[in-house]
C-alpha positions in Angstrom: 53.1 48.6 21.7 54.7 45.5 20.5 53.7 44.0 17.1 53.8 40.2 17.1 54.9 37.8 14.5 53.0 36.0 11.8 55.6 35.4 9.1 54.4 33.9 5.8 56.8 31.0 5.8 55.9 27.7 4.2 58.1 25.0 5.6 59.0 22.0 3.6 59.2 19.0 5.9 61.2 16.4 4.0 60.2 12.9 5.0 62.9 10.4 5.8 63.2 6.9 7.0 63.5 7.8 10.6 59.9 9.1 10.7 60.7 12.8 11.5 61.2 15.9 9.4 64.2 18.2 9.9 63.5 22.0 9.6 64.0 23.6 6.2 62.1 26.4 4.5 60.9 27.8 1.3 58.4 30.6 0.6 55.5 30.3 -1.9 55.8 32.8 -4.7 52.9 35.2 -4.4 52.7 34.9 -0.6 56.3 36.0 -0.1 56.5 39.2 2.0 59.8 40.0 0.2 58.8 42.5 -2.5 62.1 42.9 -4.4 65.8 42.3 -4.2 67.0 43.5 -0.8 63.5 44.6 0.4 60.9 43.2 2.8 57.3 44.4 3.4 56.4 44.1 7.1 53.1 42.3 7.8 50.9 42.6 10.8 52.4 40.7 13.7 56.0 40.7 12.4 58.9 41.5 14.7 62.4 42.6 13.7 64.0 39.6 15.3 61.6 37.2 13.6 62.1 38.8 10.2 65.9 38.7 10.6 65.8 35.0 11.7 63.6 34.1 8.8 65.9 35.8 6.3 69.1 34.6 7.9 70.6 38.0 8.7 71.6 39.6 11.9 68.8 41.5 13.5 71.1 44.3 14.7 72.3 44.9 11.2 68.8 44.9 9.9 67.9 47.6 12.4 71.0 49.6 11.6 70.4 49.4 7.8 66.9 50.9 8.4 67.8 53.4 11.1 65.7 51.6 13.7 66.8 52.2 17.3 64.0 50.3 19.0 63.5 46.7 17.7 59.8 46.9 18.5 59.1 50.0 16.4 58.1 48.5 13.0 54.6 48.6 11.5 52.6 46.7 8.9 53.2 47.9 5.4 56.7 49.3 6.2 59.4 48.5 3.6 62.6 47.3 5.2 65.9 47.2 3.4 67.7 43.9 3.9 70.9 44.9 2.3 73.0 48.1 2.3 75.1 50.3 4.5 73.8 51.1 8.1 72.1 54.5 8.3 74.0 55.3 11.5 76.9 54.0 13.4 74.5 51.6 15.3 75.7 48.6 13.5 77.0 45.8 15.8 80.7 45.9 16.7 82.3 42.5 16.2 83.4 40.8 19.4 87.1 41.2 20.2 87.4 37.5 20.5 86.7 36.6 16.9 86.1 32.9 16.3 89.3 31.2 15.2 90.1 27.8 13.8 91.9 25.5 16.1 94.8 23.4 14.7 93.9 19.8 14.2 96.0 17.0 15.6 96.7 15.6 12.1 97.6 18.7 10.1 98.3 16.6 7.0 94.7 15.5 6.7 92.7 17.9 4.6 89.5 16.1 5.3 89.5 16.9 9.0 87.1 19.8 9.9 88.6 21.9 12.6 86.4 22.9 15.6 85.8 26.6 16.3 86.7 28.4 19.5 84.8 31.4 20.8 85.2 33.6 23.9 82.7 31.5 25.8 82.0 27.8 26.2 79.2 26.0 24.5 77.3 23.0 26.0 74.8 20.5 24.7 71.2 21.7 25.1 70.1 18.1 25.4 71.8 14.7 25.7 69.6 12.8 23.3 70.6 11.0 20.1 71.2 13.1 17.0 68.5 12.4 14.5 69.7 14.7 11.7 72.8 16.8 11.3 73.4 20.3 9.9 73.4 20.6 6.1 74.6 23.7 4.2 72.7 22.6 1.1 69.8 24.7 -0.3 66.8 23.7 1.8 69.0 21.6 4.1 68.7 21.2 7.8 69.8 24.4 9.5 70.9 22.8 12.8 70.7 19.6 14.7 67.6 17.5 15.4 68.0 15.8 18.8 65.7 13.0 20.1 64.1 13.1 23.5 61.0 12.5 25.5 58.1 14.9 26.1 59.0 17.1 29.0 62.7 16.6 29.0 64.7 19.6 30.0 66.1 21.8 27.3 69.1 23.8 28.5 70.7 27.0 27.3 73.9 26.1 25.4 75.7 29.2 26.6 75.0 32.3 28.7 73.0 35.2 27.1 69.8 37.0 26.8 66.5 35.7 25.5 65.5 37.7 22.5 62.6 35.6 21.3 60.2 33.3 23.1 57.0 32.3 21.2 55.4 30.4 18.4 55.2 32.9 15.6 57.7 31.3 13.2 55.8 28.6 11.4 57.4 25.2 11.5 59.5 25.9 14.6 56.7 25.4 17.1 57.4 26.9 20.5 60.8 28.6 19.9 63.4 30.2 22.1 66.2 32.3 20.7 69.1 33.4 22.8 71.6 36.2 22.0 75.1 35.4 23.3 77.1 38.3 22.0 77.4 40.5 19.0 78.0 37.5 16.8 76.1 34.5 18.0 72.5 33.4 18.5 71.2 29.9 19.5 67.7 28.7 18.8 65.7 25.9 20.4 62.5 24.7 18.6 59.6 22.3 19.0 59.3 22.8 22.7 56.2 21.7 24.6 56.6 24.5 27.1 58.7 27.6 27.3 60.1 28.5 30.7 61.8 31.9 30.0 60.7 35.3 28.9 62.0 37.8 26.4 64.8 40.0 27.7 65.6 37.5 30.5 69.3 36.8 31.2 70.1 33.1 31.3 73.1 31.1 32.4 74.8 28.2 30.6 73.0 25.0 31.4 69.9 26.8 32.7 66.6 25.0 31.8 64.8 27.2 29.4 62.1 24.9 28.0 60.6 21.4 28.0 61.1 19.2 25.0 58.1 18.6 22.8 56.7 18.1 19.3 55.2 21.5 18.5 55.7 22.0 14.8 57.3 18.5 14.4 56.1 15.0 13.8 57.8 13.4 16.8 59.2 14.7 20.1 62.6 16.3 19.4 64.7 19.4 19.9 65.7 21.3 16.8 68.9 23.3 17.8 70.6 26.0 15.8 73.7 28.2 16.2 73.7 31.3 14.1 76.8 33.5 13.5 75.9 37.0 12.3 72.4 35.7 11.6 73.5 32.8 9.4 73.2 29.1 10.4 76.4 27.3 11.1 77.2 23.7 12.0 76.6 23.3 15.8 78.9 20.3 15.9 81.9 22.6 15.2 81.1 24.5 18.4 79.7 21.9 20.8 82.1 19.7 22.9 82.6 16.1 21.9 80.5 13.7 23.9 
């Protein structure tokens, strides 16, 4: 039977002049479920995908390192290794279409950040104004915060399978996570209502949720793209608008 998530994550909501708080996280010392370098103690309600998302690693690799074939078969008190060599050959095989950098029009400019191409197309999950951009700094915003009205449609940025749909990750509110291939995930947070279920296949542009303010101070969509479990800048994948 499935064990559901209650990760002990304390989110730091950094105030800013626009009146909203982008998502960033930091754990409190004694409450951290991590018990040592490269180890994690499973707590009641945890899921493998939730743990991997919280730690910023690929959930398939986490399963492979620990020899877990069924992502639901974890139990409270279990010690998971978060680093190391996969126990079996079940580790994910990289997609044949590896993300490559595209040449920029002005190759002489070193300041130009090249977009990234994948073997599928990305689309915007919502057309609202960007409130906050991605930051790679420690504790920085892990994705884009996009403004909107309560009930606005939130759309899948690319085709894939829903691997998480719930509210178990503190600070993300009602959250949807979609797996697109062996490399990429996308996440959609702060929804007022989730319209898809786990394991459901979705198409690019399909409405998966309604925009809300769950886990946020104002109505907004927090959108992330993760490559091999690690957050990347969505603006390098999304088309210009």
